[in-house]
N, CA, C and O atoms as CSV, one atom per row, in Angstrom:
chain,resi,resn,atom,element,x,y,z
A,1,MET,N,N,-2.623,-18.034,4.605
A,1,MET,CA,C,-2.350,-17.189,5.719
A,1,MET,C,C,-2.259,-15.775,5.177
A,1,MET,O,O,-1.535,-15.537,4.210
A,2,SER,N,N,-2.976,-14.829,5.774
A,2,SER,CA,C,-2.797,-13.437,5.399
A,2,SER,C,C,-2.981,-12.556,6.624
A,2,SER,O,O,-3.652,-12.919,7.590
A,3,CYS,N,N,-2.358,-11.383,6.547
A,3,CYS,CA,C,-2.359,-10.450,7.666
A,3,CYS,C,C,-2.440,-9.046,7.097
A,3,CYS,O,O,-1.777,-8.748,6.104
A,4,THR,N,N,-3.243,-8.169,7.707
A,4,THR,CA,C,-3.390,-6.794,7.246
A,4,THR,C,C,-3.118,-5.842,8.398
A,4,THR,O,O,-3.520,-6.092,9.535
A,5,SER,N,N,-2.427,-4.739,8.090
A,5,SER,CA,C,-2.149,-3.708,9.076
A,5,SER,C,C,-2.386,-2.348,8.424
A,5,SER,O,O,-1.939,-2.118,7.300
A,6,SER,N,N,-3.080,-1.447,9.112
A,6,SER,CA,C,-3.328,-0.102,8.597
A,6,SER,C,C,-2.830,0.924,9.601
A,6,SER,O,O,-2.932,0.728,10.812
A,7,SER,N,N,-2.279,2.043,9.073
A,7,SER,CA,C,-1.775,3.111,9.935
A,7,SER,C,C,-2.157,4.456,9.354
A,7,SER,O,O,-2.119,4.647,8.138
A,8,ILE,N,N,-2.526,5.393,10.223
A,8,ILE,CA,C,-2.694,6.786,9.827
A,8,ILE,C,C,-1.546,7.541,10.478
A,8,ILE,O,O,-1.407,7.550,11.701
A,9,LEU,N,N,-0.725,8.175,9.645
A,9,LEU,CA,C,0.481,8.842,10.103
A,9,LEU,C,C,0.186,10.299,10.447
A,9,LEU,O,O,-0.835,10.832,10.012
A,10,PRO,N,N,1.062,10.961,11.224
A,10,PRO,CA,C,0.808,12.323,11.698
A,10,PRO,C,C,0.557,13.347,10.585
A,10,PRO,O,O,-0.188,14.302,10.805
A,11,ASN,N,N,1.143,13.185,9.419
A,11,ASN,CA,C,0.997,14.180,8.346
A,11,ASN,C,C,-0.204,13.872,7.452
A,11,ASN,O,O,-0.211,14.263,6.284
A,12,ASP,N,N,-1.212,13.185,7.969
A,12,ASP,CA,C,-2.441,12.838,7.245
A,12,ASP,C,C,-2.205,11.812,6.136
A,12,ASP,O,O,-3.040,11.657,5.246
A,13,SER,N,N,-1.074,11.115,6.188
A,13,SER,CA,C,-0.804,10.035,5.242
A,13,SER,C,C,-1.389,8.747,5.793
A,13,SER,O,O,-1.542,8.590,7.005
A,14,GLU,N,N,-1.713,7.836,4.904
A,14,GLU,CA,C,-2.222,6.532,5.316
A,14,GLU,C,C,-1.359,5.446,4.698
A,14,GLU,O,O,-0.849,5.604,3.589
A,15,SER,N,N,-1.197,4.344,5.418
A,15,SER,CA,C,-0.400,3.231,4.926
A,15,SER,C,C,-1.113,1.928,5.293
A,15,SER,O,O,-1.592,1.768,6.416
A,16,GLN,N,N,-1.176,1.005,4.337
A,16,GLN,CA,C,-1.775,-0.301,4.587
A,16,GLN,C,C,-0.801,-1.370,4.099
A,16,GLN,O,O,-0.276,-1.293,2.989
A,17,THR,N,N,-0.573,-2.365,4.950
A,17,THR,CA,C,0.317,-3.463,4.611
A,17,THR,C,C,-0.476,-4.760,4.607
A,17,THR,O,O,-1.245,-5.028,5.530
A,18,LEU,N,N,-0.288,-5.559,3.572
A,18,LEU,CA,C,-0.937,-6.856,3.460
A,18,LEU,C,C,0.134,-7.898,3.195
A,18,LEU,O,O,0.869,-7.801,2.213
A,19,ALA,N,N,0.228,-8.893,4.064
A,19,ALA,CA,C,1.135,-10.021,3.860
A,19,ALA,C,C,0.279,-11.237,3.553
A,19,ALA,O,O,-0.641,-11.564,4.303
A,20,ASP,N,N,0.582,-11.900,2.455
A,20,ASP,CA,C,-0.198,-13.055,2.028
A,20,ASP,C,C,0.770,-14.151,1.617
A,20,ASP,O,O,1.665,-13.918,0.805
A,21,GLY,N,N,0.598,-15.337,2.169
A,21,GLY,CA,C,1.527,-16.413,1.836
A,21,GLY,C,C,1.116,-17.732,2.459
A,21,GLY,O,O,-0.065,-18.003,2.675
A,22,ASN,N,N,2.120,-18.543,2.740
A,22,ASN,CA,C,1.876,-19.866,3.276
A,22,ASN,C,C,3.048,-20.275,4.153
A,22,ASN,O,O,4.018,-19.530,4.289
A,23,TRP,N,N,2.961,-21.449,4.744
A,23,TRP,CA,C,4.036,-21.949,5.598
A,23,TRP,C,C,4.187,-23.445,5.403
A,23,TRP,O,O,3.281,-24.130,4.926
A,24,GLU,N,N,5.369,-23.936,5.789
A,24,GLU,CA,C,5.677,-25.362,5.699
A,24,GLU,C,C,6.459,-25.760,6.944
A,24,GLU,O,O,7.422,-25.090,7.314
A,25,LEU,N,N,6.051,-26.844,7.590
A,25,LEU,CA,C,6.764,-27.362,8.759
A,25,LEU,C,C,7.981,-28.135,8.268
A,25,LEU,O,O,7.840,-29.160,7.602
A,26,LEU,N,N,9.178,-27.646,8.595
A,26,LEU,CA,C,10.407,-28.308,8.169
A,26,LEU,C,C,10.881,-29.351,9.171
A,26,LEU,O,O,11.380,-30.411,8.790
A,27,ARG,N,N,10.719,-29.039,10.467
A,27,ARG,CA,C,11.243,-29.923,11.496
A,27,ARG,C,C,10.542,-29.619,12.815
A,27,ARG,O,O,10.243,-28.460,13.104
A,28,ALA,N,N,10.280,-30.637,13.611
A,28,ALA,CA,C,9.674,-30.446,14.934
A,28,ALA,C,C,10.134,-31.547,15.866
A,28,ALA,O,O,10.263,-32.706,15.471
A,29,ASP,N,N,10.380,-31.163,17.121
A,29,ASP,CA,C,10.724,-32.137,18.161
A,29,ASP,C,C,10.287,-31.558,19.503
A,29,ASP,O,O,9.606,-30.533,19.538
A,30,GLY,N,N,10.661,-32.185,20.583
A,30,GLY,CA,C,10.254,-31.740,21.914
A,30,GLY,C,C,10.798,-30.381,22.306
A,30,GLY,O,O,10.226,-29.723,23.175
A,31,ALA,N,N,11.892,-29.938,21.689
A,31,ALA,CA,C,12.515,-28.662,22.042
A,31,ALA,C,C,11.962,-27.490,21.240
A,31,ALA,O,O,12.100,-26.341,21.659
A,32,GLY,N,N,11.335,-27.758,20.089
A,32,GLY,CA,C,10.828,-26.664,19.274
A,32,GLY,C,C,10.514,-27.107,17.860
A,32,GLY,O,O,10.356,-28.297,17.587
A,33,ALA,N,N,10.425,-26.131,16.962
A,33,ALA,CA,C,10.087,-26.430,15.574
A,33,ALA,C,C,10.726,-25.392,14.661
A,33,ALA,O,O,11.110,-24.310,15.103
A,34,VAL,N,N,10.833,-25.739,13.379
A,34,VAL,CA,C,11.321,-24.822,12.354
A,34,VAL,C,C,10.278,-24.782,11.243
A,34,VAL,O,O,9.900,-25.817,10.693
A,35,LEU,N,N,9.815,-23.570,10.920
A,35,LEU,CA,C,8.824,-23.358,9.869
A,35,LEU,C,C,9.427,-22.522,8.755
A,35,LEU,O,O,10.206,-21.604,9.014
A,36,LYS,N,N,9.073,-22.831,7.528
A,36,LYS,CA,C,9.402,-21.969,6.404
A,36,LYS,C,C,8.148,-21.173,6.082
A,36,LYS,O,O,7.087,-21.758,5.861
A,37,VAL,N,N,8.253,-19.820,6.051
A,37,VAL,CA,C,7.142,-18.959,5.670
A,37,VAL,C,C,7.530,-18.235,4.390
A,37,VAL,O,O,8.690,-17.866,4.204
A,38,PHE,N,N,6.550,-18.034,3.503
A,38,PHE,CA,C,6.857,-17.420,2.210
A,38,PHE,C,C,5.601,-16.775,1.641
A,38,PHE,O,O,4.485,-17.173,1.977
A,39,GLY,N,N,5.782,-15.785,0.785
A,39,GLY,CA,C,4.642,-15.130,0.164
A,39,GLY,C,C,4.969,-13.751,-0.350
A,39,GLY,O,O,6.115,-13.449,-0.685
A,40,LYS,N,N,3.924,-12.896,-0.410
A,40,LYS,CA,C,4.046,-11.522,-0.901
A,40,LYS,C,C,3.759,-10.542,0.228
A,40,LYS,O,O,2.879,-10.771,1.058
A,41,TRP,N,N,4.508,-9.456,0.247
A,41,TRP,CA,C,4.336,-8.380,1.210
A,41,TRP,C,C,3.993,-7.139,0.394
A,41,TRP,O,O,4.837,-6.645,-0.354
A,42,ASN,N,N,2.769,-6.625,0.525
A,42,ASN,CA,C,2.317,-5.491,-0.271
A,42,ASN,C,C,2.057,-4.302,0.638
A,42,ASN,O,O,1.321,-4.413,1.618
A,43,ASN,N,N,2.664,-3.154,0.313
A,43,ASN,CA,C,2.479,-1.941,1.096
A,43,ASN,C,C,1.929,-0.847,0.185
A,43,ASN,O,O,2.551,-0.501,-0.820
A,44,VAL,N,N,0.764,-0.305,0.536
A,44,VAL,CA,C,0.140,0.778,-0.224
A,44,VAL,C,C,0.093,2.005,0.680
A,44,VAL,O,O,-0.470,1.959,1.774
A,45,SER,N,N,0.691,3.107,0.212
A,45,SER,CA,C,0.705,4.352,0.976
A,45,SER,C,C,-0.008,5.438,0.189
A,45,SER,O,O,0.188,5.573,-1.019
A,46,ASP,N,N,-0.830,6.205,0.876
A,46,ASP,CA,C,-1.540,7.340,0.298
A,46,ASP,C,C,-1.079,8.565,1.065
A,46,ASP,O,O,-1.287,8.650,2.275
A,47,PHE,N,N,-0.452,9.520,0.377
A,47,PHE,CA,C,0.109,10.665,1.076
A,47,PHE,C,C,-0.040,11.932,0.232
A,47,PHE,O,O,-0.319,11.871,-0.965
A,48,ALA,N,N,0.150,13.075,0.882
A,48,ALA,CA,C,0.029,14.372,0.213
A,48,ALA,C,C,1.387,14.772,-0.360
A,48,ALA,O,O,2.391,14.787,0.352
A,49,GLU,N,N,1.406,15.093,-1.650
A,49,GLU,CA,C,2.600,15.603,-2.314
A,49,GLU,C,C,2.442,17.112,-2.453
A,49,GLU,O,O,1.374,17.589,-2.837
A,50,LEU,N,N,3.481,17.861,-2.150
A,50,LEU,CA,C,3.422,19.308,-2.335
A,50,LEU,C,C,3.198,19.615,-3.807
A,50,LEU,O,O,3.881,19.057,-4.666
A,51,TYR,N,N,2.271,20.477,-4.103
A,51,TYR,CA,C,1.947,20.950,-5.454
A,51,TYR,C,C,1.308,19.891,-6.349
A,51,TYR,O,O,0.987,20.193,-7.499
A,52,GLN,N,N,1.113,18.674,-5.872
A,52,GLN,CA,C,0.538,17.622,-6.703
A,52,GLN,C,C,-0.743,17.036,-6.123
A,52,GLN,O,O,-1.455,16.321,-6.828
A,53,GLY,N,N,-1.055,17.313,-4.878
A,53,GLY,CA,C,-2.234,16.722,-4.242
A,53,GLY,C,C,-1.921,15.341,-3.683
A,53,GLY,O,O,-0.779,15.045,-3.333
A,54,ARG,N,N,-2.949,14.500,-3.604
A,54,ARG,CA,C,-2.786,13.149,-3.050
A,54,ARG,C,C,-2.048,12.253,-4.036
A,54,ARG,O,O,-2.239,12.364,-5.247
A,55,SER,N,N,-1.214,11.377,-3.522
A,55,SER,CA,C,-0.445,10.451,-4.344
A,55,SER,C,C,-0.465,9.077,-3.674
A,55,SER,O,O,-0.508,8.984,-2.447
A,56,THR,N,N,-0.435,8.018,-4.474
A,56,THR,CA,C,-0.448,6.659,-3.946
A,56,THR,C,C,0.800,5.914,-4.430
A,56,THR,O,O,1.183,6.001,-5.597
A,57,GLN,N,N,1.414,5.185,-3.511
A,57,GLN,CA,C,2.576,4.371,-3.845
A,57,GLN,C,C,2.266,2.936,-3.454
A,57,GLN,O,O,1.818,2.682,-2.336
A,58,ASP,N,N,2.498,1.996,-4.358
A,58,ASP,CA,C,2.205,0.579,-4.144
A,58,ASP,C,C,3.494,-0.219,-4.348
A,58,ASP,O,O,4.043,-0.249,-5.449
A,59,VAL,N,N,3.971,-0.861,-3.287
A,59,VAL,CA,C,5.223,-1.623,-3.343
A,59,VAL,C,C,4.931,-3.068,-2.956
A,59,VAL,O,O,4.351,-3.322,-1.900
A,60,THR,N,N,5.329,-4.017,-3.803
A,60,THR,CA,C,5.151,-5.443,-3.520
A,60,THR,C,C,6.520,-6.103,-3.453
A,60,THR,O,O,7.354,-5.918,-4.339
A,61,ARG,N,N,6.742,-6.872,-2.398
A,61,ARG,CA,C,7.986,-7.624,-2.242
A,61,ARG,C,C,7.653,-9.093,-2.001
A,61,ARG,O,O,6.665,-9.417,-1.342
A,62,ILE,N,N,8.471,-9.956,-2.532
A,62,ILE,CA,C,8.357,-11.392,-2.279
A,62,ILE,C,C,9.239,-11.700,-1.065
A,62,ILE,O,O,10.367,-11.215,-0.980
A,63,PHE,N,N,8.728,-12.507,-0.124
A,63,PHE,CA,C,9.542,-12.843,1.046
A,63,PHE,C,C,9.576,-14.345,1.282
A,63,PHE,O,O,8.680,-15.085,0.875
A,64,SER,N,N,10.625,-14.763,1.944
A,64,SER,CA,C,10.783,-16.141,2.396
A,64,SER,C,C,11.682,-16.099,3.626
A,64,SER,O,O,12.722,-15.440,3.615
A,65,ASP,N,N,11.292,-16.785,4.664
A,65,ASP,CA,C,12.099,-16.798,5.888
A,65,ASP,C,C,11.916,-18.144,6.580
A,65,ASP,O,O,10.957,-18.872,6.319
A,66,GLU,N,N,12.838,-18.451,7.450
A,66,GLU,CA,C,12.786,-19.672,8.245
A,66,GLU,C,C,12.654,-19.265,9.704
A,66,GLU,O,O,13.522,-18.577,10.242
A,67,LEU,N,N,11.564,-19.690,10.348
A,67,LEU,CA,C,11.309,-19.347,11.746
A,67,LEU,C,C,11.687,-20.505,12.647
A,67,LEU,O,O,11.299,-21.648,12.404
A,68,THR,N,N,12.443,-20.204,13.684
A,68,THR,CA,C,12.784,-21.188,14.698
A,68,THR,C,C,11.950,-20.896,15.934
A,68,THR,O,O,12.036,-19.808,16.503
A,69,ILE,N,N,11.144,-21.864,16.349
A,69,ILE,CA,C,10.275,-21.711,17.505
A,69,ILE,C,C,10.860,-22.530,18.642
A,69,ILE,O,O,11.017,-23.746,18.532
A,70,GLU,N,N,11.183,-21.846,19.741
A,70,GLU,CA,C,11.730,-22.509,20.929
A,70,GLU,C,C,10.831,-22.181,22.112
A,70,GLU,O,O,9.753,-21.618,21.922
A,71,ALA,N,N,11.239,-22.513,23.302
A,71,ALA,CA,C,10.399,-22.383,24.498
A,71,ALA,C,C,9.731,-21.013,24.625
A,71,ALA,O,O,8.514,-20.945,24.794
A,72,ASN,N,N,10.493,-19.926,24.547
A,72,ASN,CA,C,9.933,-18.595,24.771
A,72,ASN,C,C,10.110,-17.646,23.595
A,72,ASN,O,O,9.762,-16.471,23.708
A,73,THR,N,N,10.641,-18.117,22.466
A,73,THR,CA,C,10.931,-17.211,21.360
A,73,THR,C,C,10.555,-17.794,19.996
A,73,THR,O,O,10.501,-19.008,19.799
A,74,ILE,N,N,10.301,-16.881,19.077
A,74,ILE,CA,C,10.175,-17.201,17.664
A,74,ILE,C,C,11.165,-16.278,16.961
A,74,ILE,O,O,11.050,-15.057,17.060
A,75,LYS,N,N,12.143,-16.857,16.247
A,75,LYS,CA,C,13.193,-16.065,15.606
A,75,LYS,C,C,13.222,-16.346,14.113
A,75,LYS,O,O,13.193,-17.499,13.683
A,76,GLY,N,N,13.280,-15.264,13.321
A,76,GLY,CA,C,13.446,-15.387,11.887
A,76,GLY,C,C,14.912,-15.250,11.518
A,76,GLY,O,O,15.692,-14.649,12.258
A,77,LYS,N,N,15.288,-15.811,10.368
A,77,LYS,CA,C,16.675,-15.698,9.912
A,77,LYS,C,C,16.923,-14.417,9.116
A,77,LYS,O,O,17.995,-13.822,9.231
A,78,LYS,N,N,15.932,-13.975,8.298
A,78,LYS,CA,C,16.168,-12.853,7.386
A,78,LYS,C,C,15.235,-11.673,7.611
A,78,LYS,O,O,15.703,-10.580,7.929
A,79,ASN,N,N,13.934,-11.863,7.457
A,79,ASN,CA,C,12.986,-10.759,7.428
A,79,ASN,C,C,12.225,-10.553,8.726
A,79,ASN,O,O,11.877,-9.420,9.058
A,80,ILE,N,N,11.967,-11.590,9.446
A,80,ILE,CA,C,11.091,-11.517,10.615
A,80,ILE,C,C,11.935,-11.404,11.875
A,80,ILE,O,O,12.856,-12.191,12.097
A,81,GLU,N,N,11.605,-10.412,12.697
A,81,GLU,CA,C,12.357,-10.180,13.932
A,81,GLU,C,C,11.978,-11.192,15.002
A,81,GLU,O,O,11.115,-12.040,14.776
A,82,THR,N,N,12.610,-11.112,16.157
A,82,THR,CA,C,12.353,-12.021,17.269
A,82,THR,C,C,11.068,-11.623,17.994
A,82,THR,O,O,10.843,-10.450,18.291
A,83,PHE,N,N,10.233,-12.626,18.272
A,83,PHE,CA,C,9.026,-12.464,19.083
A,83,PHE,C,C,9.238,-13.245,20.373
A,83,PHE,O,O,9.806,-14.337,20.362
A,84,TYR,N,N,8.777,-12.677,21.481
A,84,TYR,CA,C,8.888,-13.341,22.772
A,84,TYR,C,C,7.513,-13.839,23.191
A,84,TYR,O,O,6.542,-13.083,23.162
A,85,ILE,N,N,7.426,-15.101,23.578
A,85,ILE,CA,C,6.170,-15.727,23.972
A,85,ILE,C,C,6.080,-15.717,25.496
A,85,ILE,O,O,7.030,-16.097,26.180
A,86,ARG,N,N,4.959,-15.291,26.015
A,86,ARG,CA,C,4.783,-15.284,27.471
A,86,ARG,C,C,4.031,-16.507,27.906
A,86,ARG,O,O,3.781,-16.687,29.098
């Protein structure tokens, strides 16, 4: 599983985020399910530094979270916010 997001910010900076990982089904029943998601979260930013020109910052974080999926919501315990399903 991987996901990419790119943004161009107002000050001519650019940011790209790549999440790469996997998931495991921990529990499922008629009311919902619980998934464990885990992997790497990589953020690369390219921005202008005063007196230095363009600069790049690369930050990698390891993540792990447990998602609870119910009728209208997906909720994470640590890193992932609540999503509402229509």
